C-alpha positions as CSV (number, residue, x, y, z in Angstrom):
1,M,23.5,11.5,5.0
2,P,21.0,12.5,2.3
3,F,19.8,15.5,4.2
4,E,21.0,18.8,5.6
5,L,19.6,20.9,8.3
6,I,20.0,24.7,8.1
7,W,19.0,26.5,11.3
8,E,17.5,29.9,10.8
9,P,16.6,32.5,13.4
10,R,13.1,31.1,14.0
11,G,13.1,27.9,12.1
12,V,14.8,25.1,10.4
13,Y,15.1,24.4,6.7
14,R,15.7,20.6,6.0
15,R,16.7,19.5,2.6
16,Y,16.5,15.9,1.5
17,F,18.4,14.8,-1.6
18,G,19.4,11.6,-3.4
19,D,18.1,8.3,-1.9
20,V,16.3,8.8,1.4
21,T,15.6,5.8,3.7
22,I,13.1,5.6,6.6
23,V,16.1,5.4,9.0
24,E,17.5,8.7,7.6
25,R,14.2,10.4,7.8
26,R,14.0,9.4,11.5
27,Q,17.6,10.6,12.0
28,S,16.8,14.0,10.7
29,F,13.7,14.3,12.9
30,D,15.7,13.2,16.0
31,R,18.4,15.7,15.3
32,I,15.9,18.5,15.0
33,C,14.1,17.6,18.2
34,A,17.3,17.0,20.2
35,D,18.8,20.3,19.2
36,P,18.8,23.0,21.9
37,R,17.3,25.4,19.4
38,F,14.1,23.2,19.2
39,D,12.2,25.1,21.9
40,D,12.6,28.4,19.9
41,L,11.4,27.0,16.6
42,R,8.4,28.6,15.0
43,Y,8.5,26.8,11.6
44,S,10.0,23.8,9.8
45,I,10.4,23.8,6.0
46,T,11.3,20.4,4.4
47,D,12.4,20.5,0.8
48,Y,12.0,17.2,-1.1
49,R,12.7,18.6,-4.6
50,N,16.1,16.8,-4.9
51,V,15.0,13.4,-3.7
52,E,15.7,10.6,-6.2
53,S,14.1,7.8,-4.2
54,Y,12.2,8.0,-1.0
55,E,11.5,4.9,1.1
56,I,7.8,5.0,2.2
57,T,5.6,2.6,4.1
58,D,2.3,3.3,5.9
59,Q,3.8,1.9,9.1
60,A,6.8,4.2,9.0
61,T,4.6,7.2,8.2
62,E,2.4,6.4,11.1
63,E,5.3,5.9,13.5
64,I,7.0,9.2,12.5
65,A,3.6,11.0,12.9
66,A,3.2,9.5,16.4
67,L,6.7,10.6,17.3
68,H,5.6,14.2,16.7
69,I,3.2,14.1,19.7
70,A,5.7,14.8,22.5
71,P,7.9,17.4,20.7
72,L,4.8,19.4,19.6
73,R,3.6,19.4,23.2
74,T,7.0,20.7,24.3
75,N,6.9,23.3,21.6
76,P,3.3,23.8,20.3
77,N,4.2,26.9,18.1
78,I,5.8,25.1,15.1
79,I,4.1,25.3,11.7
80,I,5.2,22.8,9.1
81,A,5.8,23.3,5.4
82,A,6.8,20.8,2.7
83,V,8.2,21.7,-0.7
84,V,7.5,18.8,-3.0
85,S,6.2,17.7,-6.3
86,D,6.6,13.9,-6.2
87,E,3.1,12.5,-5.9
88,R,4.2,9.5,-3.7
89,I,5.7,11.9,-1.2
90,I,2.7,14.1,-1.3
91,A,0.5,11.1,-0.6
92,S,2.7,10.2,2.3
93,I,2.5,13.7,3.8
94,R,-1.3,13.7,3.3
95,H,-1.5,10.3,5.1
96,F,0.7,11.8,7.9
97,I,-1.7,14.8,8.3
98,S,-4.8,12.6,8.2
99,L,-3.6,10.7,11.2
100,G,-4.3,13.8,13.4
101,F,-1.2,13.5,15.6
102,T,-0.4,17.1,15.0
103,T,-3.0,19.9,15.1
104,R,-0.5,22.5,14.0
105,P,-0.8,23.8,10.4
106,Y,1.0,21.6,7.9
107,R,1.0,22.7,4.2
108,I,2.4,21.5,0.9
109,F,4.0,23.9,-1.6
110,A,5.6,23.7,-5.0
111,T,8.4,26.2,-4.3
112,V,10.5,27.3,-1.3
113,E,9.4,30.9,-2.0
114,E,5.7,29.9,-1.5
115,A,6.5,28.0,1.7
116,R,8.5,31.0,3.1
117,R,5.7,33.4,2.2
118,W,3.2,31.2,4.1
119,V,5.5,30.9,7.1
120,S,5.9,34.7,7.1
121,D,2.2,35.3,6.7
122,N,1.6,33.1,9.7
123,G,3.9,35.1,11.9
124,S,6.5,32.4,12.2
125,A,9.4,33.9,10.2
């Protein structure tokens, strides 16, 4: 799997690396939502900095965005941060946000430190 999940006291840090497919993105999402710690999450930080290739389609982005509806109703306290510099991934995240399936804050950062500061400043760390 080209991802790892690191569970933290109030959140999860997901790191993608190498070649990431749509199926693997979905698997990482499913693992987070199925974990018993999900209900206690206050933040999610996804780090895309070590991605070499990232499979993107508008249809997959829209499907994954729609899949966030139920989990975020179950736990409406999660804020989402992405650490990324790849313009294609940034465009995909912006598309995801524009769909409006999640009203929770979702921000893009250049570094993990900036993402963690934002999470902390928003009372989620």
